[in-house]
N, CA, C and O atoms as a GROMACS GRO file, in nm:
protein
  588
    1MET      N    1   0.065  -0.088  -0.010
    1MET     CA    2   0.020  -0.031   0.009
    1MET      C    3   0.111   0.132   0.032
    1MET      O    4   0.197   0.143   0.120
    2GLN      N    5   0.085   0.211  -0.033
    2GLN     CA    6   0.182   0.380  -0.110
    2GLN      C    7   0.063   0.400  -0.078
    2GLN      O    8  -0.051   0.358  -0.099
    3LEU      N    9   0.156   0.520   0.017
    3LEU     CA   10   0.066   0.639   0.165
    3LEU      C   11   0.052   0.711   0.018
    3LEU      O   12   0.090   0.661  -0.088
    4PRO      N   13  -0.022   0.860   0.038
    4PRO     CA   14  -0.026   0.993  -0.115
    4PRO      C   15   0.084   1.082   0.001
    4PRO      O   16   0.078   1.110   0.121
    5PHE      N   17   0.186   1.106  -0.115
    5PHE     CA   18   0.305   1.201  -0.069
    5PHE      C   19   0.181   1.346  -0.018
    5PHE      O   20   0.061   1.355  -0.043
    6ASP      N   21   0.235   1.402   0.027
    6ASP     CA   22   0.204   1.598   0.062
    6ASP      C   23   0.296   1.639   0.114
    6ASP      O   24   0.332   1.662   0.229
    7ARG      N   25   0.342   1.650   0.001
    7ARG     CA   26   0.432   1.786  -0.011
    7ARG      C   27   0.459   1.955   0.130
    7ARG      O   28   0.550   2.018   0.185
    8ARG      N   29   0.320   1.951   0.122
    8ARG     CA   30   0.273   2.055   0.269
    8ARG      C   31   0.333   2.030   0.420
    8ARG      O   32   0.381   2.103   0.507
    9MET      N   33   0.304   1.884   0.405
    9MET     CA   34   0.311   1.808   0.549
    9MET      C   35   0.432   1.786   0.595
    9MET      O   36   0.469   1.781   0.712
   10PHE      N   37   0.531   1.765   0.430
   10PHE     CA   38   0.675   1.709   0.504
   10PHE      C   39   0.764   1.945   0.526
   10PHE      O   40   0.855   1.991   0.596
   11GLN      N   41   0.688   1.995   0.449
   11GLN     CA   42   0.712   2.129   0.421
   11GLN      C   43   0.727   2.148   0.579
   11GLN      O   44   0.837   2.124   0.630
   12ARG      N   45   0.601   2.197   0.674
   12ARG     CA   46   0.537   2.118   0.833
   12ARG      C   47   0.602   2.080   0.897
   12ARG      O   48   0.563   2.116   1.008
   13LEU      N   49   0.698   2.016   0.906
   13LEU     CA   50   0.692   1.958   0.992
   13LEU      C   51   0.888   1.971   0.971
   13LEU      O   52   0.966   1.942   1.062
   14GLY      N   53   0.923   2.011   0.853
   14GLY     CA   54   1.090   2.078   0.892
   14GLY      C   55   1.078   2.213   0.977
   14GLY      O   56   1.149   2.243   1.073
   15VAL      N   57   0.960   2.296   0.914
   15VAL     CA   58   1.001   2.418   0.981
   15VAL      C   59   1.002   2.412   1.151
   15VAL      O   60   1.070   2.476   1.231
   16VAL      N   61   0.838   2.252   1.183
   16VAL     CA   62   0.932   2.245   1.356
   16VAL      C   63   0.998   2.172   1.339
   16VAL      O   64   0.920   2.110   1.267
   17ALA      N   65   1.095   2.105   1.338
   17ALA     CA   66   1.182   2.052   1.382
   17ALA      C   67   1.302   2.199   1.348
   17ALA      O   68   1.390   2.238   1.425
   18ALA      N   69   1.271   2.256   1.217
   18ALA     CA   70   1.409   2.396   1.265
   18ALA      C   71   1.359   2.492   1.419
   18ALA      O   72   1.434   2.539   1.505
   19ALA      N   73   1.245   2.498   1.415
   19ALA     CA   74   1.192   2.548   1.540
   19ALA      C   75   1.300   2.558   1.658
   19ALA      O   76   1.373   2.644   1.707
   20ALA      N   77   1.262   2.384   1.682
   20ALA     CA   78   1.290   2.327   1.793
   20ALA      C   79   1.445   2.298   1.842
   20ALA      O   80   1.488   2.259   1.950
   21ALA      N   81   1.529   2.341   1.687
   21ALA     CA   82   1.611   2.293   1.705
   21ALA      C   83   1.692   2.436   1.733
   21ALA      O   84   1.805   2.424   1.783
   22LEU      N   85   1.650   2.554   1.708
   22LEU     CA   86   1.652   2.652   1.707
   22LEU      C   87   1.751   2.698   1.859
   22LEU      O   88   1.866   2.740   1.844
   23PRO      N   89   1.676   2.683   2.029
   23PRO     CA   90   1.731   2.665   2.125
   23PRO      C   91   1.873   2.640   2.155
   23PRO      O   92   1.969   2.699   2.205
   24LEU      N   93   1.844   2.517   2.100
   24LEU     CA   94   2.001   2.469   2.117
   24LEU      C   95   2.095   2.551   2.074
   24LEU      O   96   2.176   2.602   2.150
   25ASN      N   97   2.093   2.574   1.933
   25ASN     CA   98   2.204   2.666   1.874
   25ASN      C   99   2.218   2.753   1.926
   25ASN      O  100   2.333   2.797   1.926
   26MET      N  101   2.132   2.816   1.988
   26MET     CA  102   2.125   2.971   2.097
   26MET      C  103   2.222   2.939   2.250
   26MET      O  104   2.268   3.028   2.322
   27VAL      N  105   2.238   2.779   2.276
   27VAL     CA  106   2.284   2.803   2.428
   27VAL      C  107   2.466   2.791   2.405
   27VAL      O  108   2.542   2.696   2.384
   28GLY      N  109   2.479   2.896   2.417
   28GLY     CA  110   2.614   2.939   2.423
   28GLY      C  111   2.718   2.914   2.582
   28GLY      O  112   2.671   2.848   2.675
   29ASP      N  113   2.847   2.970   2.590
   29ASP     CA  114   2.950   2.953   2.719
   29ASP      C  115   2.854   3.062   2.821
   29ASP      O  116   2.771   3.150   2.797
   30ALA      N  117   2.929   2.992   2.972
   30ALA     CA  118   2.838   3.083   3.077
   30ALA      C  119   2.861   3.203   3.041
   30ALA      O  120   2.767   3.272   3.083
   31TRP      N  121   2.950   3.278   2.973
   31TRP     CA  122   2.991   3.432   2.986
   31TRP      C  123   2.897   3.544   2.930
   31TRP      O  124   2.832   3.536   2.825
   32ALA      N  125   2.900   3.656   3.023
   32ALA     CA  126   2.734   3.686   2.912
   32ALA      C  127   2.808   3.825   2.814
   32ALA      O  128   2.740   3.904   2.750
   33GLY      N  129   2.986   3.827   2.826
   33GLY     CA  130   3.063   3.941   2.777
   33GLY      C  131   3.173   3.910   2.731
   33GLY      O  132   3.223   3.825   2.804
   34GLU      N  133   3.240   3.936   2.642
   34GLU     CA  134   3.385   3.972   2.593
   34GLU      C  135   3.444   4.026   2.594
   34GLU      O  136   3.392   4.093   2.505
   35ARG      N  137   3.574   4.105   2.627
   35ARG     CA  138   3.658   4.157   2.540
   35ARG      C  139   3.772   4.146   2.484
   35ARG      O  140   3.847   4.077   2.553
   36PHE      N  141   3.832   4.195   2.360
   36PHE     CA  142   3.962   4.159   2.311
   36PHE      C  143   4.040   4.294   2.276
   36PHE      O  144   3.991   4.405   2.262
   37SER      N  145   4.225   4.243   2.260
   37SER     CA  146   4.280   4.398   2.285
   37SER      C  147   4.389   4.319   2.291
   37SER      O  148   4.384   4.197   2.282
   38TYR      N  149   4.502   4.392   2.307
   38TYR     CA  150   4.610   4.376   2.343
   38TYR      C  151   4.739   4.413   2.352
   38TYR      O  152   4.777   4.438   2.238
   39ILE      N  153   4.824   4.430   2.427
   39ILE     CA  154   4.932   4.440   2.534
   39ILE      C  155   5.059   4.543   2.476
   39ILE      O  156   5.144   4.470   2.426
   40LYS      N  157   5.096   4.683   2.468
   40LYS     CA  158   5.238   4.701   2.387
   40LYS      C  159   5.311   4.786   2.480
   40LYS      O  160   5.288   4.905   2.502
   41GLY      N  161   5.417   4.700   2.541
   41GLY     CA  162   5.480   4.836   2.612
   41GLY      C  163   5.427   4.830   2.732
   41GLY      O  164   5.403   4.943   2.773
   42ALA      N  165   5.397   4.742   2.810
   42ALA     CA  166   5.325   4.776   2.930
   42ALA      C  167   5.428   4.749   3.083
   42ALA      O  168   5.435   4.628   3.107
   43LEU      N  169   5.487   4.816   3.162
   43LEU     CA  170   5.557   4.821   3.294
   43LEU      C  171   5.490   4.713   3.449
   43LEU      O  172   5.381   4.733   3.502
   44PRO      N  173   5.554   4.644   3.476
   44PRO     CA  174   5.495   4.632   3.649
   44PRO      C  175   5.368   4.732   3.676
   44PRO      O  176   5.372   4.828   3.599
   45GLY      N  177   5.248   4.734   3.774
   45GLY     CA  178   5.182   4.811   3.769
   45GLY      C  179   5.036   4.842   3.656
   45GLY      O  180   4.930   4.893   3.692
   46PHE      N  181   5.068   4.794   3.516
   46PHE     CA  182   4.992   4.837   3.438
   46PHE      C  183   4.871   4.791   3.487
   46PHE      O  184   4.860   4.692   3.560
   47GLU      N  185   4.771   4.868   3.446
   47GLU     CA  186   4.616   4.784   3.472
   47GLU      C  187   4.531   4.827   3.328
   47GLU      O  188   4.526   4.928   3.259
   48SER      N  189   4.484   4.726   3.325
   48SER     CA  190   4.373   4.719   3.161
   48SER      C  191   4.214   4.817   3.175
   48SER      O  192   4.127   4.835   3.260
   49THR      N  193   4.240   4.850   3.068
   49THR     CA  194   4.050   4.972   3.057
   49THR      C  195   3.991   4.826   3.166
   49THR      O  196   4.025   4.709   3.181
   50ARG      N  197   3.862   4.939   3.237
   50ARG     CA  198   3.769   4.898   3.363
   50ARG      C  199   3.655   4.829   3.222
   50ARG      O  200   3.641   4.867   3.106
   51TRP      N  201   3.598   4.732   3.288
   51TRP     CA  202   3.464   4.690   3.208
   51TRP      C  203   3.348   4.628   3.271
   51TRP      O  204   3.366   4.518   3.322
   52THR      N  205   3.283   4.658   3.273
   52THR     CA  206   3.157   4.612   3.364
   52THR      C  207   3.077   4.488   3.334
   52THR      O  208   3.008   4.454   3.238
   53ASP      N  209   3.113   4.426   3.460
   53ASP     CA  210   2.979   4.302   3.434
   53ASP      C  211   2.843   4.244   3.450
   53ASP      O  212   2.767   4.263   3.545
   54ASP      N  213   2.829   4.191   3.372
   54ASP     CA  214   2.716   4.190   3.293
   54ASP      C  215   2.606   4.099   3.370
   54ASP      O  216   2.493   4.126   3.329
   55GLY      N  217   2.607   4.031   3.436
   55GLY     CA  218   2.663   3.888   3.466
   55GLY      C  219   2.606   3.790   3.404
   55GLY      O  220   2.489   3.773   3.370
   56GLY      N  221   2.739   3.700   3.388
   56GLY     CA  222   2.728   3.622   3.327
   56GLY      C  223   2.813   3.506   3.465
   56GLY      O  224   2.907   3.542   3.536
   57THR      N  225   2.744   3.373   3.468
   57THR     CA  226   2.735   3.300   3.571
   57THR      C  227   2.865   3.225   3.579
   57THR      O  228   2.883   3.161   3.683
   58GLY      N  229   2.980   3.220   3.465
   58GLY     CA  230   3.087   3.135   3.528
   58GLY      C  231   3.165   3.236   3.538
   58GLY      O  232   3.136   3.346   3.492
   59ASP      N  233   3.286   3.207   3.607
   59ASP     CA  234   3.434   3.243   3.646
   59ASP      C  235   3.466   3.342   3.487
   59ASP      O  236   3.464   3.323   3.366
   60THR      N  237   3.494   3.445   3.576
   60THR     CA  238   3.579   3.563   3.500
   60THR      C  239   3.739   3.483   3.444
   60THR      O  240   3.824   3.412   3.498
   61LYS      N  241   3.721   3.534   3.325
   61LYS     CA  242   3.852   3.429   3.264
   61LYS      C  243   3.896   3.550   3.224
   61LYS      O  244   3.829   3.648   3.191
   62VAL      N  245   4.077   3.528   3.234
   62VAL     CA  246   4.182   3.658   3.118
   62VAL      C  247   4.244   3.598   3.077
   62VAL      O  248   4.293   3.506   3.143
   63GLU      N  249   4.279   3.622   2.937
   63GLU     CA  250   4.434   3.510   2.873
   63GLU      C  251   4.486   3.573   2.819
   63GLU      O  252   4.425   3.670   2.774
   64PHE      N  253   4.641   3.558   2.787
   64PHE     CA  254   4.715   3.612   2.731
   64PHE      C  255   4.761   3.532   2.585
   64PHE      O  256   4.743   3.410   2.582
   65THR      N  257   4.806   3.584   2.493
   65THR     CA  258   4.814   3.500   2.412
   65THR      C  259   4.922   3.589   2.338
   65THR      O  260   4.914   3.709   2.314
   66SER      N  261   5.064   3.468   2.296
   66SER     CA  262   5.186   3.560   2.232
   66SER      C  263   5.253   3.687   2.350
   66SER      O  264   5.241   3.806   2.379
   67CYS      N  265   5.306   3.600   2.379
   67CYS     CA  266   5.313   3.722   2.573
   67CYS      C  267   5.530   3.742   2.483
   67CYS      O  268   5.593   3.660   2.416
   68THR      N  269   5.560   3.850   2.520
   68THR     CA  270   5.765   3.877   2.485
   68THR      C  271   5.729   4.029   2.579
   68THR      O  272   5.635   4.104   2.605
   69ALA      N  273   5.900   4.008   2.611
   69ALA     CA  274   5.913   4.136   2.677
   69ALA      C  275   6.048   4.099   2.652
   69ALA      O  276   6.124   4.004   2.632
   70ASN      N  277   6.030   4.322   2.676
   70ASN     CA  278   6.124   4.411   2.550
   70ASN      C  279   6.132   4.463   2.434
   70ASN      O  280   6.208   4.554   2.400
   71GLY      N  281   6.017   4.378   2.340
   71GLY     CA  282   6.008   4.393   2.193
   71GLY      C  283   6.085   4.268   2.168
   71GLY      O  284   6.125   4.264   2.052
   72GLY      N  285   6.131   4.126   2.265
   72GLY     CA  286   6.166   4.029   2.173
   72GLY      C  287   6.296   4.022   2.281
   72GLY      O  288   6.331   3.917   2.335
   73ASP      N  289   6.356   4.143   2.301
   73ASP     CA  290   6.479   4.207   2.331
   73ASP      C  291   6.568   4.078   2.454
   73ASP      O  292   6.684   4.036   2.450
   74THR      N  293   6.440   4.044   2.564
   74THR     CA  294   6.477   4.009   2.692
   74THR      C  295   6.379   3.875   2.637
   74THR      O  296   6.282   3.904   2.566
   75PRO      N  297   6.410   3.697   2.678
   75PRO     CA  298   6.316   3.600   2.696
   75PRO      C  299   6.254   3.673   2.798
   75PRO      O  300   6.290   3.769   2.867
   76PHE      N  301   6.124   3.587   2.790
   76PHE     CA  302   6.022   3.609   2.844
   76PHE      C  303   5.976   3.476   2.926
   76PHE      O  304   5.954   3.366   2.875
   77ASP      N  305   5.964   3.511   3.080
   77ASP     CA  306   5.940   3.410   3.141
   77ASP      C  307   5.852   3.348   3.225
   77ASP      O  308   5.858   3.232   3.265
   78SER      N  309   5.744   3.457   3.255
   78SER     CA  310   5.587   3.493   3.338
   78SER      C  311   5.589   3.617   3.356
   78SER      O  312   5.681   3.699   3.365
   79THR      N  313   5.447   3.626   3.360
   79THR     CA  314   5.381   3.779   3.432
   79THR      C  315   5.256   3.754   3.497
   79THR      O  316   5.161   3.688   3.456
   80HIS      N  317   5.272   3.816   3.604
   80HIS     CA  318   5.168   3.731   3.779
   80HIS      C  319   5.080   3.881   3.685
   80HIS      O  320   5.118   3.987   3.635
   81VAL      N  321   4.942   3.806   3.703
   81VAL     CA  322   4.841   3.875   3.665
   81VAL      C  323   4.739   3.894   3.782
   81VAL      O  324   4.709   3.788   3.836
   82GLN      N  325   4.663   4.036   3.846
   82GLN     CA  326   4.569   4.033   3.964
   82GLN      C  327   4.468   4.078   3.866
   82GLN      O  328   4.488   4.134   3.758
   83LEU      N  329   4.299   4.030   3.948
   83LEU     CA  330   4.193   4.060   3.900
   83LEU      C  331   4.114   4.204   4.000
   83LEU      O  332   4.062   4.162   4.104
   84PHE      N  333   4.106   4.293   3.989
   84PHE     CA  334   4.033   4.369   4.066
   84PHE      C  335   3.899   4.424   4.045
   84PHE      O  336   3.856   4.485   3.947
   85LYS      N  337   3.850   4.396   4.138
   85LYS     CA  338   3.737   4.500   4.144
   85LYS      C  339   3.747   4.669   4.230
   85LYS      O  340   3.799   4.691   4.340
   86VAL      N  341   3.658   4.796   4.111
   86VAL     CA  342   3.740   4.900   4.121
   86VAL      C  343   3.561   4.919   4.263
   86VAL      O  344   3.448   4.872   4.258
   87ILE      N  345   3.653   5.034   4.391
   87ILE     CA  346   3.540   5.098   4.467
   87ILE      C  347   3.591   5.164   4.444
   87ILE      O  348   3.712   5.173   4.425
   88ASP      N  349   3.462   5.274   4.437
   88ASP     CA  350   3.476   5.398   4.432
   88ASP      C  351   3.545   5.499   4.609
   88ASP      O  352   3.480   5.480   4.712
   89TYR      N  353   3.650   5.577   4.613
   89TYR     CA  354   3.646   5.610   4.687
   89TYR      C  355   3.709   5.544   4.809
   89TYR      O  356   3.710   5.610   4.913
   90TRP      N  357   3.770   5.403   4.809
   90TRP     CA  358   3.857   5.338   4.841
   90TRP      C  359   3.966   5.283   4.798
   90TRP      O  360   4.028   5.344   4.710
   91PRO      N  361   4.014   5.171   4.841
   91PRO     CA  362   4.145   5.081   4.777
   91PRO      C  363   4.036   5.032   4.692
   91PRO      O  364   3.922   5.056   4.731
   92ASP      N  365   4.050   4.972   4.592
   92ASP     CA  366   3.981   4.831   4.494
   92ASP      C  367   4.059   4.707   4.562
   92ASP      O  368   4.170   4.696   4.614
   93LYS      N  369   3.958   4.624   4.540
   93LYS     CA  370   3.997   4.506   4.594
   93LYS      C  371   3.978   4.379   4.496
   93LYS      O  372   3.887   4.358   4.415
   94GLN      N  373   4.090   4.301   4.529
   94GLN     CA  374   4.142   4.177   4.477
   94GLN      C  375   4.080   4.080   4.483
   94GLN      O  376   4.098   4.015   4.586
   95TYR      N  377   3.999   4.031   4.399
   95TYR     CA  378   3.958   3.900   4.394
   95TYR      C  379   4.051   3.804   4.280
   95TYR      O  380   4.097   3.823   4.167
   96GLY      N  381   4.047   3.682   4.387
   96GLY     CA  382   4.088   3.555   4.379
   96GLY      C  383   4.220   3.586   4.391
   96GLY      O  384   4.232   3.709   4.385
   97SER      N  385   4.396   3.492   4.416
   97SER     CA  386   4.497   3.496   4.383
   97SER      C  387   4.542   3.557   4.274
   97SER      O  388   4.474   3.607   4.183
   98THR      N  389   4.712   3.551   4.289
   98THR     CA  390   4.693   3.619   4.154
   98THR      C  391   4.762   3.491   4.091
   98THR      O  392   4.802   3.390   4.147
   99ARG      N  393   4.762   3.529   3.946
   99ARG     CA  394   4.806   3.363   3.838
   99ARG      C  395   4.917   3.383   3.770
   99ARG      O  396   4.891   3.482   3.701
  100LYS      N  397   5.025   3.351   3.746
  100LYS     CA  398   5.102   3.352   3.725
  100LYS      C  399   5.092   3.272   3.586
  100LYS      O  400   5.042   3.161   3.566
  101PHE      N  401   5.153   3.360   3.498
  101PHE     CA  402   5.120   3.356   3.301
  101PHE      C  403   5.235   3.294   3.248
  101PHE      O  404   5.324   3.379   3.259
  102THR      N  405   5.307   3.139   3.169
  102THR     CA  406   5.397   3.134   3.154
  102THR      C  407   5.407   3.095   3.062
  102THR      O  408   5.504   3.125   2.993
  103ALA      N  409   5.264   2.972   3.000
  103ALA     CA  410   5.220   2.929   2.885
  103ALA      C  411   5.244   3.054   2.718
  103ALA      O  412   5.277   3.020   2.604
  104CYS      N  413   5.212   3.184   2.769
  104CYS     CA  414   5.209   3.279   2.685
  104CYS      C  415   5.314   3.292   2.567
  104CYS      O  416   5.324   3.343   2.455
  105LYS      N  417   5.393   3.211   2.666
  105LYS     CA  418   5.553   3.202   2.556
  105LYS      C  419   5.559   3.198   2.420
  105LYS      O  420   5.604   3.286   2.347
  106THR      N  421   5.508   3.082   2.386
  106THR     CA  422   5.456   2.980   2.307
  106THR      C  423   5.276   2.959   2.237
  106THR      O  424   5.237   2.890   2.143
  107GLY      N  425   5.230   3.016   2.296
  107GLY     CA  426   5.096   3.004   2.300
  107GLY      C  427   4.975   3.101   2.398
  107GLY      O  428   4.970   3.224   2.392
  108THR      N  429   4.886   3.017   2.483
  108THR     CA  430   4.806   3.116   2.542
  108THR      C  431   4.803   3.062   2.683
  108THR      O  432   4.788   2.942   2.709
  109SER      N  433   4.821   3.172   2.785
  109SER     CA  434   4.866   3.095   2.911
  109SER      C  435   4.666   3.162   2.983
  109SER      O  436   4.628   3.279   2.974
  110VAL      N  437   4.608   3.083   3.025
  110VAL     CA  438   4.456   3.148   3.050
  110VAL      C  439   4.457   3.127   3.264
  110VAL      O  440   4.491   3.030   3.332
  111GLY      N  441   4.417   3.230   3.295
  111GLY     CA  442   4.399   3.288   3.432
  111GLY      C  443   4.211   3.266   3.466
  111GLY      O  444   4.138   3.327   3.388
  112LEU      N  445   4.154   3.198   3.556
  112LEU     CA  446   4.031   3.166   3.604
  112LEU      C  447   4.017   3.221   3.695
  112LEU      O  448   4.099   3.198   3.784
  113TYR      N  449   3.885   3.344   3.729
  113TYR     CA  450   3.902   3.410   3.905
  113TYR      C  451   3.734   3.397   3.877
  113TYR      O  452   3.666   3.378   3.777
  114PRO      N  453   3.704   3.422   4.040
  114PRO     CA  454   3.584   3.416   4.032
  114PRO      C  455   3.459   3.505   3.944
  114PRO      O  456   3.485   3.610   3.886
  115ALA      N  457   3.376   3.468   3.945
  115ALA     CA  458   3.247   3.510   3.924
  115ALA      C  459   3.208   3.649   3.958
  115ALA      O  460   3.182   3.661   4.077
  116MET      N  461   3.197   3.761   3.885
  116MET     CA  462   3.180   3.884   3.979
  116MET      C  463   2.971   3.928   3.980
  116MET      O  464   2.882   3.844   3.966
  117SER      N  465   2.964   3.982   3.987
  117SER     CA  466   2.786   3.970   3.990
  117SER      C  467   2.803   4.112   3.953
  117SER      O  468   2.892   4.197   3.961
  118ASN      N  469   2.649   4.100   3.897
  118ASN     CA  470   2.605   4.210   3.718
  118ASN      C  471   2.662   4.346   3.842
  118ASN      O  472   2.665   4.364   3.964
  119GLY      N  473   2.704   4.421   3.707
  119GLY     CA  474   2.753   4.580   3.757
  119GLY      C  475   2.880   4.588   3.753
  119GLY      O  476   2.947   4.654   3.674
  120ASP      N  477   2.939   4.479   3.891
  120ASP     CA  478   3.059   4.549   3.917
  120ASP      C  479   3.106   4.570   3.787
  120ASP      O  480   3.058   4.543   3.677
  121ARG      N  481   3.251   4.648   3.838
  121ARG     CA  482   3.360   4.729   3.726
  121ARG      C  483   3.437   4.667   3.769
  121ARG      O  484   3.419   4.631   3.885
  122MET      N  485   3.575   4.618   3.689
  122MET     CA  486   3.686   4.521   3.697
  122MET      C  487   3.781   4.562   3.585
  122MET      O  488   3.796   4.610   3.473
  123TYR      N  489   3.813   4.531   3.649
  123TYR     CA  490   3.974   4.544   3.533
  123TYR      C  491   4.092   4.435   3.605
  123TYR      O  492   4.075   4.383   3.716
  124PHE      N  493   4.192   4.418   3.534
  124PHE     CA  494   4.367   4.359   3.529
  124PHE      C  495   4.460   4.424   3.544
  124PHE      O  496   4.490   4.524   3.478
  125LYS      N  497   4.525   4.371   3.643
  125LYS     CA  498   4.636   4.386   3.637
  125LYS      C  499   4.769   4.353   3.681
  125LYS      O  500   4.772   4.312   3.797
  126ILE      N  501   4.941   4.364   3.589
  126ILE     CA  502   5.004   4.300   3.624
  126ILE      C  503   5.087   4.378   3.723
  126ILE      O  504   5.115   4.498   3.722
  127SER      N  505   5.126   4.271   3.822
  127SER     CA  506   5.238   4.324   3.917
  127SER      C  507   5.330   4.263   3.897
  127SER      O  508   5.381   4.249   4.008
  128ARG      N  509   5.415   4.192   3.794
  128ARG     CA  510   5.517   4.144   3.790
  128ARG      C  511   5.568   4.070   3.651
  128ARG      O  512   5.475   3.999   3.614
  129ILE      N  513   5.694   4.059   3.550
  129ILE     CA  514   5.724   3.989   3.459
  129ILE      C  515   5.866   3.956   3.461
  129ILE      O  516   5.955   4.023   3.511
  130ASN      N  517   5.872   3.888   3.424
  130ASN     CA  518   5.986   3.769   3.464
  130ASN      C  519   6.020   3.757   3.590
  130ASN      O  520   6.139   3.741   3.617
  131ASP      N  521   5.924   3.763   3.688
  131ASP     CA  522   5.956   3.755   3.844
  131ASP      C  523   5.979   3.917   3.883
  131ASP      O  524   5.968   3.931   4.005
  132SER      N  525   6.003   4.026   3.822
  132SER     CA  526   6.081   4.130   3.819
  132SER      C  527   5.941   4.300   3.878
  132SER      O  528   5.825   4.265   3.856
  133THR      N  529   5.949   4.408   3.922
  133THR     CA  530   5.889   4.432   3.932
  133THR      C  531   5.960   4.591   3.877
  133THR      O  532   5.938   4.703   3.923
  134GLY      N  533   6.055   4.548   3.760
  134GLY     CA  534   6.159   4.676   3.760
  134GLY      C  535   6.100   4.619   3.576
  134GLY      O  536   6.035   4.531   3.520
  135VAL      N  537   6.197   4.770   3.542
  135VAL     CA  538   6.130   4.792   3.352
  135VAL      C  539   6.141   4.716   3.265
  135VAL      O  540   6.176   4.758   3.154
  136ILE      N  541   6.117   4.591   3.283
  136ILE     CA  542   6.110   4.505   3.184
  136ILE      C  543   5.955   4.594   3.137
  136ILE      O  544   5.867   4.631   3.214
  137HIS      N  545   5.958   4.605   3.042
  137HIS     CA  546   5.857   4.615   2.901
  137HIS      C  547   5.755   4.492   2.875
  137HIS      O  548   5.816   4.422   2.793
  138LEU      N  549   5.663   4.445   2.895
  138LEU     CA  550   5.531   4.342   2.822
  138LEU      C  551   5.460   4.408   2.698
  138LEU      O  552   5.411   4.521   2.685
  139ASP      N  553   5.474   4.268   2.581
  139ASP     CA  554   5.376   4.272   2.490
  139ASP      C  555   5.323   4.147   2.508
  139ASP      O  556   5.383   4.046   2.542
  140VAL      N  557   5.184   4.162   2.479
  140VAL     CA  558   5.097   4.049   2.472
  140VAL      C  559   5.022   4.095   2.302
  140VAL      O  560   4.976   4.205   2.275
  141ALA      N  561   5.028   4.000   2.227
  141ALA     CA  562   4.955   3.977   2.124
  141ALA      C  563   4.796   3.966   2.136
  141ALA      O  564   4.707   3.987   2.052
  142LYS      N  565   4.793   3.944   2.208
  142LYS     CA  566   4.638   3.895   2.186
  142LYS      C  567   4.562   3.846   2.367
  142LYS      O  568   4.587   3.737   2.418
  143THR      N  569   4.472   3.951   2.433
  143THR     CA  570   4.429   3.991   2.548
  143THR      C  571   4.272   3.898   2.470
  143THR      O  572   4.222   3.883   2.359
  144ARG      N  573   4.241   3.852   2.638
  144ARG     CA  574   4.110   3.792   2.599
  144ARG      C  575   4.045   3.822   2.736
  144ARG      O  576   4.120   3.855   2.828
  145VAL      N  577   3.886   3.812   2.763
  145VAL     CA  578   3.847   3.850   2.894
  145VAL      C  579   3.706   3.838   2.865
  145VAL      O  580   3.638   3.922   2.805
  146ALA      N  581   3.656   3.698   2.927
  146ALA     CA  582   3.539   3.681   2.934
  146ALA      C  583   3.469   3.653   3.053
  146ALA      O  584   3.494   3.570   3.140
  147TYR      N  585   3.368   3.744   3.043
  147TYR     CA  586   3.263   3.767   3.211
  147TYR      C  587   3.143   3.727   3.212
  147TYR      O  588   3.075   3.740   3.314
   0.00000   0.00000   0.00000
């Protein structure tokens, strides 16, 4: 017994299947926002631009890719990165511990910090380069902050 072919029925099924799959395609990381930039000639004490957390549920992630010291004239060993919350009219508060980035010498270093609250103004700070607070400059080809 051959069933009659109803093209409209298959078209309707296709629309229903596509609509059902749509929410699955929209699910992404737990981060609500991210920022990309680079660093050129930073000394210890360098502070990134500020960003405002918009309520992501995941940890705050700071990534550095391709780090060099003194424009490549000094071998890069490491850099120490801290995360801070801006506190108006008071010293800013450090969140999480200082992370030592070493993998960005040849790839990407990743530091995970506690999740922030919606509306928190944040920044990262470089406290040491090659275990020194002296006059070593840091270049980072790509920075990414996910929050």
